[in-house]
NUFI-337236 format. One record per atom (N, C-alpha, C, O): residue in one letter; x negated, y, z. Coordinates in steps of 0.1 Angstrom, whole numbers, plus 5000, padded with zeros to 4 digits. Example, Ala and Ser with C-alpha at 12.3 -4.5 7.8 and 13.67 -1.06 7.14 Angstrom:
<kolmis>
a486849435078
a487749555078
a486849675078
a485849675085
s487249785071
s486349895071
s487150005079
s486650115080
</kolmis>
This chain:
<kolmis>
m333354533507
m332154453506
m331754443491
m332554413482
n330454483489
n329954483475
n329254343472
n328354303479
v329754273462
v329354143459
v327954143452
v327054063455
i327754243443
i326454253436
i325754383442
i326254493441
g324554353447
g323754463453
g322754523443
g322754483431
l321954613448
l320954683440
l319954583434
l319654593422
y319454493442
y318454403438
y319054313426
y318354273417
d320354273427
d320954193417
d320954273403
d320554213393
y321254403404
y321254483392
y319854493386
y319654493374
l318854513395
l317454523391
l316954393384
l316254403374
v317354283389
v316954153383
v317654143370
v316954093360
i318854173368
i319554163355
i318954253345
i318754213334
i318654383349
i317954473340
i316554423336
i316154433324
f315854373346
f314454323343
f314554203333
f313854193323
y315454113335
y315653993327
y316054043313
y315453993303
f316954133311
f317354183298
f316154243291
f315954223279
a315454333298
a314254403292
a313254303288
a312554313277
f313054203296
f312054093293
f312354013281
f311553993272
m313653983280
m314153903268
m314053983255
m313653933245
v314354113256
v314254203244
v312754213241
v312354213229
g311854223251
g310454233248
g309854103241
g309154113232
v310353993246
v309853863240
v310353853226
v309653813217
g311653893223
g312153893210
g311353983200
g311053953189
l310954103205
l310254203197
l308854143194
l308254163183
v308154083204
v306854033202
v306853913192
v305953903183
f307853823193
f307853703185
f308553713171
f308653623164
r309153833169
r309953843156
r309053843144
r309453813133
k307753873146
k306853873134
k306553733129
k306053713118
f306853633138
f306553493133
f307653433125
f307553323119
n308853503124
n309953453116
n310253543104
n310353663106
k310253483092
k310453563080
k311953573078
k312453673072
d312753473081
d314153473078
d314853383089
d314253333098
i316153363087
i316953293097
i316553143097
i316753073107
s316153093085
s315752953084
s314552923093
s314452823099
d313553013093
d312453003101
d312752993116
d312252923123
y313753083119
y314153083133
y314752953138
y314452893148
f315752893130
f316452773134
f315652653131
f315852553138
r314752643121
r314052523118
r312652533122
r311852433118
g312152633129
g310752643133
g309852653121
g308752603121
g310352713110
g309552733098
g309452603090
g308652593080
g310152493093
g310052373086
g308852293090
g308452193083
t308152333101
t306852263105
t307052163116
t306152093120
m308252163122
m308452073133
m308751933128
m309451913119
v308151833135
v308351693131
v309751653135
v310351723144
w310251553129
w311651513130
w312051483145
w313151513149
w311151413152
w311551373165
w311551493175
w312351493184
m310751593172
m310851713180
m312151793178
m312751843187
t312551793166
t313851863162
t314951783169
t315851853174
g314951653168
g315951573174
g316051593189
g317051603195
a314851593196
a314751613210
a315351743214
a316051763224
a315051853206
a315551983209
a317051983208
a317752053216
t317551913198
t319051913196
t319751833208
t320751883213
i319151733212
i319651653224
i319651743236
i320551743244
m318551813239
m318451893250
m319452013250
m319952053260
a319652063238
a320652163237
a322052113241
a322852183247
n322351993236
n323651933240
n323751893254
n324851893260
l322651853260
l322651803274
l322251923283
l321451903292
s322752033280
s322352153288
s323152163301
s323852063305
v322952263308
v323652283321
v325152273320
v325852213329
w325652323309
w327152313307
w327552163307
w328652133312
s326752073302
s327151933302
s327351883316
s328251793318
f326551923325
f326651873339
f327551943348
f328051893358
t327852073344
t328752143353
t330052183346
t331152143351
g330052253335
g331252303329
g332052183323
g333252183323
a331352083317
a332051973311
a332751893322
a333951853319
a332151873333
a332851793344
a334151873348
a335151803350
a334052003350
a335252083354
a336252073343
a337452063346
k335852083330
k336852083319
k337551943318
k338751943315
i336751843320
i337351703319
i338351683330
i339351633328
y337951733342
y338951723354
y340151803351
y341251763354
e340051923344
e341152003342
e342051953330
e343251953331
a341351913319
a342151883307
a342251733304
a343151693296
g341551653311
g341651503309
g340551443301
g339551513297
t340651323298
t339551243292
t339351283277
t338351233271
v340251353271
v340151393257
v338851473255
v338151453245
v338551563264
v337351643264
v336151553264
v335151583257
a336151453273
a335051353273
a334851283260
a333651273256
m335851253253
m335751183240
m335151283230
m334351243222
v335551403230
v335051503221
v333551523223
v332751533214
w333151523236
w331751543239
w330951423235
w329851433230
l331451303237
l330751183233
l330651173218
l329651123212
v331651213210
v331551213196
v330551313191
v329851283181
t330351423197
t329251513193
t327851463196
t326951503189
l327751373206
l326451323209
l326151193200
l324951163198
s327151123196
s326850993189
s326051003177
s325250913174
p326051113168
p325151113157
p323751113160
p322851063153
e323351183172
e321951183176
e321451053179
e320251023178
f322350963184
f321850823187
f322050723176
f321250623175
l322950753167
l323250653156
l322350683144
l321950593137
l322150813141
l321450843128
l319950783128
l319650733117
p319250783139
p317950723138
p317950573135
p317050513128
r319050503139
r319250363136
r319750343121
r319350243115
l320550433117
l321150423103
l320150473092
l320150423081
l319250563096
l318250613086
l316850593092
l316250693096
p316350473092
p315050453098
p313950513090
p312850523095
d314150543077
d313050593069
d313050753068
d312850803057
v313350813079
v313350963080
v311951013078
v310950963083
s311851113070
s310551173067
s309951233079
s310551253089
g308651263078
g307951313090
g308251463093
g307851503104
k308851533084
k309051673087
k310551703086
k311351643078
c310951813093
c312351853093
c312451953081
c311552033078
g313551943074
g313852033063
g313851973050
g314052043040
</kolmis>
């Protein structure tokens, strides 16, 4: 029994080609690695923070983290909570954050 069929391979190849194409089209908007990670320094602070929170609350958080916590115990949950705490504490500790990231 073949688990991955022809259509599965075609979808994977299309997705890979599409992602490479998007990268080639948008590479002209980034001058260096700082532009890539900071959006050129033009993103407002709250947008950067929201993107960081969304990256931490990704699919892994809801699926992989639950499995890892079940497997390894609550220590993993504590590590995950510690990585999230600065995102919630820093706005309260630094209320005079400037309007731009960088």
